[in-house]
C-alpha positions, 0 to 999 in steps of 0.5 A, spaced: 162 133 292 160 134 286 154 129 283 155 125 277 151 128 271 146 124 267 147 122 261 145 126 255 143 122 249 140 127 243 132 127 241 135 130 234 136 125 229 143 126 223 137 127 218 134 133 222 140 136 225 143 138 217 136 141 216 135 145 221 142 147 219 141 148 211 134 151 211 133 154 217 127 151 221 125 145 224 118 142 227 118 137 232 112 136 237 113 137 245 106 138 248 101 132 249 093 134 249 093 134 255 099 139 256 097 144 252 089 145 254 094 146 261 097 151 259 091 155 255 087 154 260 092 158 265 093 163 261 085 164 260 085 164 268 091 168 267 088 175 263 082 174 268 086 175 275 089 181 271 083 183 267 086 184 261 081 185 255 087 187 249 085 184 244 092 183 242 099 183 247 106 181 246 108 178 254 115 177 257 111 173 261 117 171 266 117 178 268 115 181 275 109 185 275 107 181 266 109 173 269 104 168 267 106 163 273 102 156 271 106 157 264 113 159 265 116 151 267 115 151 259 121 155 260 124 146 263 121 142 258 125 137 257 124 136 251 125 143 248 132 142 252 134 136 249 132 139 241 136 146 244 142 142 246 142 138 239 143 144 235 147 148 239 151 144 245 150 144 251 150 149 258 142 151 254 141 158 258 134 160 258 134 167 254 127 169 251 120 168 253 114 171 251 106 170 249 103 171 243 096 173 243 091 174 239 083 174 238 079 172 232 078 177 228 085 181 229 088 183 223 095 181 224 101 184 219 109 183 219 113 186 214 119 181 212 126 182 217 132 179 219 132 179 227 135 185 228 131 190 228 133 194 235 140 194 232 142 201 228 143 199 222 151 201 222 152 196 227 149 191 223 155 187 220 152 183 214 157 177 216 152 175 220 148 173 214 154 167 212 154 160 211 161 161 216 157 165 222 156 161 228 150 163 230 148 160 238 143 163 239 135 159 238 128 160 237 122 157 238 115 158 237 110 153 241 103 154 239 097 152 244 093 152 239 093 151 231 097 157 228 099 158 222 101 166 222 110 165 222 113 165 213 121 164 213 126 164 206 128 157 207 136 158 208 136 166 207 140 165 214 146 163 211 146 168 205 145 176 204 139 179 200 137 176 195 136 181 188 127 179 189 128 181 196 132 187 196 128 189 192 123 188 198 127 190 204 131 197 200 136 200 203 136 196 209 137 189 213 133 190 218 125 190 215 121 190 210 114 195 208 107 192 212 104 192 204 110 190 200 109 183 194 111 177 196 117 173 196 117 167 192 120 164 196 117 165 202 113 159 205 108 159 210 108 155 217 102 152 219 103 149 226 098 144 230 097 145 238 102 143 242 108 141 235 114 147 236 118 150 230 126 152 233 128 158 228 134 162 226 132 169 228 137 171 221 132 167 217 128 173 212 121 171 216 115 173 218 108 174 222 104 173 218 096 172 219 091 177 215 084 176 219 085 171 224 080 167 223 081 163 230 084 166 237 092 165 237 096 162 244 103 161 241 109 161 246 115 163 244 121 163 247 129 164 245 135 159 246 145 160 248 149 157 250 154 157 256 159 152 250 160 158 245 160 167 246 154 170 245 150 174 239 146 180 239 140 177 242 143 173 248 140 179 254 133 179 251 130 178 258 130 183 264 134 181 268 134 187 273 129 185 275 130 180 277 131 181 285 131 175 290 124 176 293 122 175 286 126 169 284 124 166 291 116 167 289 117 162 283 118 155 282 124 153 282 125 148 276 124 156 274 128 159 280 134 154 278 133 157 270 134 165 272 139 163 276 142 159 271 141 165 265 144 170 271 149 167 272 151 166 264 150 173 263 154 176 268 160 173 264 158 177 258 158 184 260 159 185 253 152 184 250 150 190 255 149 194 249 144 189 245 141 188 251 139 195 252 137 197 244 132 191 245 130 193 252 128 200 248 126 196 243 121 191 247 117 198 249 114 198 241 111 195 237 112 192 230 108 196 225 101 191 224 094 194 221 
């Protein structure tokens, strides 16, 4: 017999949802100091255990061989899932999980871009960047240290590139050169440990910290709703690696979240091509200096 589901209440106000639609991002406090400390310790423990001496990395922490078990339960955080439901609708499915790590002293710079970098130019539809396009995806950055590396041009997900942006992007919708001029509409988001920014990754944005003064540890997630058809970012996780043996080794809530992802992926074979593009893209690094 099917058990009744608990009633789900909104956590975002109407004003917050409107802000996300119009500006393309929203900042909320998610973790308290004790939770932040637990996740930082888990990252440090995992790095020591695997002898990881990389000064900068982007680690897919839900994948076998790269797993950081002590932070995986963040994908089940009730406050994160509730915010995503309010932004996308019910039936939230995890579909992206990375750990951004950088030591103090590294020089971290990306060019302004939209997250269509993995898509061949001829397959990019500029209608994606319009007020009418229903993008069924939301990304989230949540730092465990003070992080001012995310810059965004508010509202740019709802329109084509303007003249200033086109001048730096050139004949592409993807990415401007790292050394391109600043954008007057760019806004730096400085997040405190445990705060999260939920954002539309079709907005013009970049990761830019210059020479980092302090260590950067930021969890990056992506979510999709089962209530609407997938858009091209659904399929970021490499589901082909989720064997029964691997799933059985995970904490129960994490295992169930990944099983829900597998069920949803099986319903949408049309995104397989974008999944393949994204896996190829993950083998490369952003050009940084």
